[in-house]
C-alpha positions as CSV (number, residue, x, y, z in Angstrom):
1,X,-32.1,-40.3,66.9
2,X,-28.6,-39.4,68.6
3,X,-26.9,-42.4,66.7
4,X,-29.0,-41.7,63.5
5,X,-26.4,-40.8,60.5
6,X,-28.2,-38.8,57.6
7,X,-25.6,-40.0,55.1
8,X,-26.4,-43.6,55.8
9,X,-29.9,-44.1,55.1
10,X,-32.1,-45.8,52.8
11,X,-34.3,-44.6,49.9
12,X,-37.4,-46.5,48.8
13,X,-38.2,-46.8,44.9
14,X,-41.2,-48.4,43.4
15,X,-41.0,-50.9,40.7
16,X,-43.5,-50.8,37.6
17,X,-45.7,-53.5,40.0
18,X,-45.7,-51.2,42.7
19,X,-43.4,-53.2,45.0
20,X,-40.7,-51.2,47.2
21,X,-37.3,-51.8,46.7
22,X,-34.9,-50.0,49.1
23,X,-31.4,-48.6,48.0
24,X,-28.8,-47.6,50.3
25,X,-28.0,-43.7,49.7
26,X,-24.2,-45.0,50.0
27,X,-24.5,-47.1,46.3
28,X,-26.4,-44.1,45.0
29,X,-23.7,-41.7,45.7
30,X,-21.2,-44.2,44.4
31,X,-23.1,-44.6,41.2
32,X,-23.5,-40.6,40.4
33,X,-19.7,-40.0,41.8
34,X,-18.5,-43.2,39.5
35,X,-20.8,-41.3,36.3
36,X,-19.0,-38.1,36.9
37,X,-15.3,-38.9,37.1
38,X,-15.8,-41.4,34.1
39,X,-17.2,-39.0,32.0
40,X,-14.6,-36.0,33.0
41,X,-12.0,-38.5,32.3
42,X,-13.5,-39.7,28.5
43,X,-13.8,-35.8,28.5
44,X,-10.3,-35.1,28.8
45,X,-9.1,-37.9,26.9
46,X,-11.3,-37.0,23.9
47,X,-9.9,-33.1,23.7
48,X,-6.8,-34.5,23.6
49,X,-7.2,-37.1,21.1
50,X,-8.9,-34.2,19.0
51,X,-6.1,-31.7,19.7
52,X,-3.5,-34.1,18.3
53,X,-5.4,-35.2,15.4
54,X,-5.7,-32.0,14.0
55,X,-1.9,-30.8,14.8
56,X,-0.8,-34.0,13.2
57,X,-2.9,-33.5,9.8
58,X,-1.7,-29.8,10.0
59,X,2.2,-30.3,10.7
60,X,2.7,-34.0,8.5
61,X,3.8,-33.1,5.1
62,X,2.4,-34.0,2.1
63,X,4.7,-36.8,0.7
64,X,4.3,-38.4,4.2
65,X,0.4,-38.8,4.3
66,X,0.7,-41.6,2.0
67,X,2.8,-43.6,4.3
68,X,1.4,-46.5,6.2
69,X,2.3,-45.7,9.5
70,X,0.6,-42.3,9.0
71,X,-2.8,-43.4,7.8
72,X,-2.4,-46.2,10.7
73,X,-1.8,-43.1,13.6
74,X,-4.5,-41.0,12.0
75,X,-6.9,-44.2,11.9
76,X,-6.4,-44.8,15.3
77,X,-6.5,-41.3,16.6
78,X,-9.7,-41.2,14.4
79,X,-11.2,-44.3,16.1
80,X,-10.2,-43.3,19.4
81,X,-12.4,-40.2,19.0
82,X,-15.2,-42.0,18.0
83,X,-15.0,-44.3,20.7
84,X,-14.8,-41.7,23.6
85,X,-17.6,-39.9,22.2
86,X,-20.0,-43.1,21.9
87,X,-18.6,-43.2,25.5
88,X,-19.6,-39.8,27.1
89,X,-22.7,-40.5,24.8
90,X,-23.3,-43.4,26.9
91,X,-23.8,-41.8,30.2
92,X,-26.8,-39.9,28.4
93,X,-29.1,-42.7,27.7
94,X,-31.2,-44.7,29.1
95,X,-28.9,-47.3,30.8
96,X,-27.2,-45.1,33.3
97,X,-30.8,-43.7,34.9
98,X,-31.0,-44.3,38.5
99,X,-34.6,-46.5,38.1
100,X,-33.1,-48.8,35.1
101,X,-29.8,-49.4,37.3
102,X,-31.3,-50.2,40.3
103,X,-34.3,-52.1,39.5
104,X,-32.7,-54.0,36.4
105,X,-35.9,-52.7,34.0
106,X,-34.1,-51.7,30.8
107,X,-37.6,-52.2,29.3
108,X,-38.2,-48.3,28.4
109,X,-34.8,-48.1,27.2
110,X,-34.4,-46.5,23.8
111,X,-33.0,-48.3,20.8
112,X,-30.0,-45.5,20.4
113,X,-28.8,-46.2,23.5
114,X,-28.1,-50.4,22.3
115,X,-26.8,-48.6,19.4
116,X,-24.5,-46.3,21.2
117,X,-23.1,-49.3,23.4
118,X,-22.5,-51.2,20.3
119,X,-20.4,-48.6,18.4
120,X,-18.4,-48.5,21.4
121,X,-17.4,-51.9,21.6
122,X,-16.9,-51.7,17.6
123,X,-14.5,-48.9,17.9
124,X,-12.8,-49.9,20.8
125,X,-11.7,-53.0,18.8
126,X,-11.1,-50.9,15.3
127,X,-8.7,-49.1,17.6
128,X,-6.7,-52.5,18.8
129,X,-6.2,-53.4,15.4
130,X,-5.1,-50.0,14.3
131,X,-2.6,-50.1,17.3
132,X,-1.4,-53.4,17.1
133,X,-0.3,-53.3,13.2
134,X,1.2,-49.7,13.6
135,X,3.7,-51.3,16.3
136,X,4.6,-54.0,14.2
137,X,5.4,-51.7,11.3
138,X,7.3,-49.2,13.7
139,X,9.4,-52.3,14.9
140,X,10.3,-53.3,11.7
141,X,11.2,-49.6,10.7
142,X,13.1,-49.1,14.0
143,X,15.1,-52.4,13.9
144,X,15.7,-52.0,9.8
145,X,19.5,-52.3,10.7
146,X,19.8,-55.6,12.6
147,X,20.7,-58.5,10.1
148,X,17.8,-60.1,8.0
149,X,17.3,-63.4,9.9
150,X,16.9,-61.2,13.5
151,X,14.5,-59.0,11.5
152,X,12.6,-61.8,9.7
153,X,12.3,-63.5,13.9
154,X,11.6,-60.2,15.4
155,X,9.0,-60.0,12.6
156,X,7.3,-63.6,13.3
157,X,7.0,-62.7,16.8
158,X,5.6,-59.2,16.8
159,X,2.8,-60.3,14.5
160,X,2.0,-63.4,17.1
161,X,2.4,-61.3,19.5
162,X,-0.3,-58.4,17.9
163,X,-2.5,-61.0,16.7
164,X,-3.2,-62.1,20.1
165,X,-4.6,-59.2,21.5
166,X,-6.3,-58.6,18.3
167,X,-8.0,-62.2,18.7
168,X,-9.2,-61.7,22.3
169,X,-10.5,-58.2,21.6
170,X,-12.6,-59.8,18.6
171,X,-14.2,-62.5,20.9
172,X,-14.7,-59.9,23.5
173,X,-16.4,-57.7,21.4
174,X,-18.7,-60.1,19.8
175,X,-20.1,-61.7,23.5
176,X,-20.6,-57.7,24.6
177,X,-22.0,-57.3,21.8
178,X,-24.8,-60.1,22.7
179,X,-25.0,-59.5,26.3
180,X,-25.7,-55.8,25.3
181,X,-28.5,-56.9,23.1
182,X,-30.0,-59.5,25.7
183,X,-29.3,-57.1,28.3
184,X,-27.3,-60.0,30.5
185,X,-25.4,-59.2,33.3
186,X,-21.5,-60.0,32.2
187,X,-20.6,-62.2,35.3
188,X,-20.0,-65.1,33.2
189,X,-17.7,-63.4,31.0
190,X,-15.7,-61.2,32.8
191,X,-12.9,-63.6,32.6
192,X,-12.7,-62.8,28.7
193,X,-12.4,-59.0,29.4
194,X,-9.8,-59.8,32.1
195,X,-7.7,-62.2,29.3
196,X,-8.5,-59.4,26.7
197,X,-6.9,-56.8,29.2
198,X,-3.9,-59.0,30.2
199,X,-2.8,-59.8,26.1
200,X,-3.0,-56.1,25.3
201,X,-0.6,-55.6,28.5
202,X,1.4,-57.7,27.4
203,X,1.6,-56.3,23.6
204,X,2.0,-53.0,25.0
205,X,5.1,-54.0,27.1
206,X,7.1,-56.2,24.6
207,X,7.1,-53.5,21.8
208,X,8.0,-51.1,24.9
209,X,10.7,-53.5,25.4
210,X,11.9,-53.4,21.7
211,X,12.1,-49.5,21.6
212,X,13.9,-49.0,24.9
213,X,16.7,-51.3,23.8
214,X,17.1,-50.1,20.4
215,X,16.9,-46.4,22.6
216,X,19.8,-47.6,24.6
217,X,21.3,-49.0,21.7
218,X,21.2,-46.0,19.9
219,X,22.1,-43.6,23.0
220,X,25.1,-45.8,23.2
221,X,26.5,-45.4,19.2
222,X,26.2,-41.7,19.8
223,X,28.3,-41.2,22.7
224,X,30.9,-43.9,20.7
225,X,30.5,-41.1,17.8
226,X,30.8,-38.5,20.0
227,X,27.6,-36.9,19.4
228,X,26.6,-34.9,22.6
229,X,23.2,-32.8,21.6
230,X,21.1,-35.3,22.7
231,X,19.4,-32.7,25.7
232,X,17.2,-34.0,28.7
233,X,14.1,-32.6,27.5
234,X,14.6,-34.7,24.0
235,X,15.5,-37.8,25.9
236,X,12.3,-37.2,28.2
237,X,10.1,-36.6,25.1
238,X,11.5,-39.8,23.5
239,X,11.5,-42.2,26.4
240,X,8.3,-41.2,27.0
241,X,6.5,-41.1,23.6
242,X,8.5,-43.3,21.1
243,X,9.3,-45.8,23.4
244,X,6.1,-46.4,25.0
245,X,7.0,-46.7,28.6
246,X,4.5,-44.3,29.7
247,X,2.0,-46.1,28.5
248,X,3.0,-49.3,29.8
249,X,3.4,-48.2,32.8
250,X,-0.1,-47.2,33.0
251,X,-1.5,-50.6,31.5
252,X,0.5,-52.2,34.4
253,X,-0.7,-49.4,37.1
254,X,-4.3,-50.8,36.5
255,X,-3.7,-53.8,38.1
256,X,-2.1,-52.6,41.2
257,X,-4.8,-49.6,41.8
258,X,-8.3,-50.2,42.2
259,X,-9.4,-46.9,39.9
260,X,-12.1,-48.2,37.5
261,X,-11.4,-45.0,35.1
262,X,-7.3,-46.1,34.7
263,X,-8.4,-48.8,32.4
264,X,-9.5,-46.4,29.9
265,X,-6.5,-44.5,29.8
266,X,-4.4,-47.1,28.5
267,X,-5.6,-47.3,24.6
268,X,-6.2,-43.3,24.7
269,X,-1.9,-43.3,26.0
270,X,-0.7,-45.6,23.3
271,X,-2.7,-44.1,20.6
272,X,-1.3,-40.5,21.4
273,X,2.3,-42.2,21.8
274,X,2.4,-43.6,18.4
275,X,2.3,-39.8,16.4
276,X,4.4,-37.9,18.2
277,X,8.1,-39.7,17.2
278,X,6.8,-38.6,13.8
279,X,5.8,-35.3,15.2
280,X,9.1,-34.5,16.9
281,X,10.9,-35.9,13.9
282,X,9.0,-33.3,11.3
283,X,9.9,-30.3,14.4
284,X,13.5,-31.6,14.7
285,X,14.1,-31.1,10.9
286,X,12.2,-28.0,10.5
287,X,13.8,-26.5,13.3
288,X,17.4,-25.2,11.7
289,X,14.6,-22.8,9.5
290,X,14.6,-22.3,5.7
291,X,18.2,-21.9,5.0
292,X,19.7,-25.1,6.4
293,X,18.0,-26.9,3.3
294,X,21.1,-28.1,1.7
295,X,23.1,-28.8,5.4
296,X,24.5,-32.2,5.5
297,X,22.2,-33.2,8.0
298,X,19.0,-32.3,6.6
299,X,19.7,-33.7,3.4
300,X,20.4,-37.3,5.1
301,X,17.0,-37.1,6.8
302,X,15.5,-36.4,3.5
303,X,16.9,-39.4,2.3
304,X,16.0,-41.5,4.9
305,X,12.3,-40.5,5.3
306,X,11.9,-39.2,1.5
307,X,14.0,-41.2,-0.8
308,X,17.0,-40.2,-3.2
309,X,14.6,-38.3,-5.5
310,X,13.9,-35.9,-2.9
311,X,17.1,-35.3,-1.8
312,X,18.4,-34.5,-5.1
313,X,15.8,-31.8,-5.8
314,X,16.3,-30.1,-2.3
315,X,19.6,-29.8,-2.9
316,X,20.3,-29.0,-6.5
317,X,20.9,-25.0,-6.4
318,X,18.6,-24.7,-9.6
319,X,15.9,-26.3,-11.5
320,X,17.8,-25.5,-14.9
321,X,21.1,-27.3,-13.8
322,X,21.5,-30.2,-16.1
323,X,22.9,-33.5,-14.5
324,X,23.0,-37.0,-15.5
325,X,23.4,-38.6,-12.1
326,X,20.9,-41.1,-11.3
327,X,19.2,-42.0,-7.9
328,X,21.8,-45.0,-7.5
329,X,25.0,-42.5,-8.2
330,X,23.2,-39.5,-6.2
331,X,23.1,-41.5,-3.5
332,X,26.7,-42.4,-4.0
333,X,28.1,-38.7,-4.2
334,X,26.4,-37.2,-1.4
335,X,28.5,-36.8,1.6
336,X,27.2,-36.3,5.3
337,X,29.4,-34.1,8.0
338,X,29.0,-33.3,11.1
339,X,30.8,-30.1,11.5
340,X,31.6,-28.6,15.1
341,X,29.6,-26.0,16.7
342,X,32.2,-23.4,16.9
343,X,33.1,-23.6,13.7
344,X,29.4,-23.5,12.5
345,X,29.1,-20.4,14.5
346,X,32.1,-18.7,12.5
347,X,30.6,-19.8,9.4
348,X,27.0,-17.9,10.2
349,X,28.7,-14.6,11.2
350,X,29.9,-14.2,7.8
351,X,28.0,-11.8,5.8
352,X,28.0,-13.2,2.3
353,X,28.2,-17.4,1.4
354,X,28.8,-19.2,-1.6
355,X,27.4,-22.7,-1.6
356,X,29.3,-24.9,-4.2
357,X,28.2,-28.7,-4.7
358,X,30.6,-31.4,-5.9
359,X,30.0,-34.9,-7.2
360,X,32.5,-36.8,-5.5
361,X,33.0,-40.6,-6.2
362,X,35.9,-42.4,-4.0
363,X,36.5,-46.2,-5.5
364,X,38.5,-48.5,-3.3
365,X,41.3,-50.5,-4.7
366,X,42.8,-53.8,-3.8
367,X,46.4,-53.8,-3.9
368,X,47.8,-57.0,-5.2
369,X,51.0,-56.5,-3.9
370,X,53.0,-55.2,-0.9
371,X,54.5,-51.8,-1.3
372,X,57.6,-53.5,1.0
């Protein structure tokens, strides 16, 4: 007994028909530890998604809540919360008990366990649909300044890249639900699960490449225009969230690291990354305080985000002021300028100030003859 290792011993389990079943203690430890790690991982993802969902509802402006991007991002967070909730609940069902797992006897598993497993698969598919549609819309918003031909080509390519993962995910959902109801081992359809994961990773990397390219071009244009207020924290935040670099890294990392829990983080990271850019833009819009309602930079953000009507309402000093400006003419008369920091600080030190708004119209006249 000197060479006896208590951690390598076997445990005997009796089947329902009385026959013995030998289970290694190492496999039992792996089963318990895997369930614990999965539940911790799901719980952390569930908490992060729930907190961000509440923050998104509280910080999003009323006029922005009717947009398609906000609806898709909110639905994605909601579907992710439901998916993770049922994922955690699955480990409290009869499927994850020791006796059914090792004896493959699921006759005593309750009907609710099947419902929980099917709901997890269905809401995972709905989450992928919301993510892909939101990525297509945000790609069009980011690339709105490109030429029409380039935008049309990019739109078609984005739709194609988004439809492929959705189709594979629907196929995997149907086959997965069939195998769950029939209590069959899924070794014959693992190729479909692997193909679904591959196309989702390809889609994430494709949209990440678009956002990174656009971000690099924007930073280059800002440097040419002399704008230097792009701090390091903003760069890290934009690169990590708006361009989906971190989700793309995790989606590739799951193929290089043998950690089963890592695959479940990919969809959650993408879901969390989608609304963070809009929340950052809202915070940047409000950080100058209520006294900056008439600032040129704020008017520009409001004109781009909410349209010309909201810009006029926010820039007029009084509701009783009569004006004959139309939305098209207002868009032509609003002027935007970036003042130096020194001049802005000198103006802020003045005890009193008067803001005067002028309607300016600049016409371009082509000279018929040369002056010389």
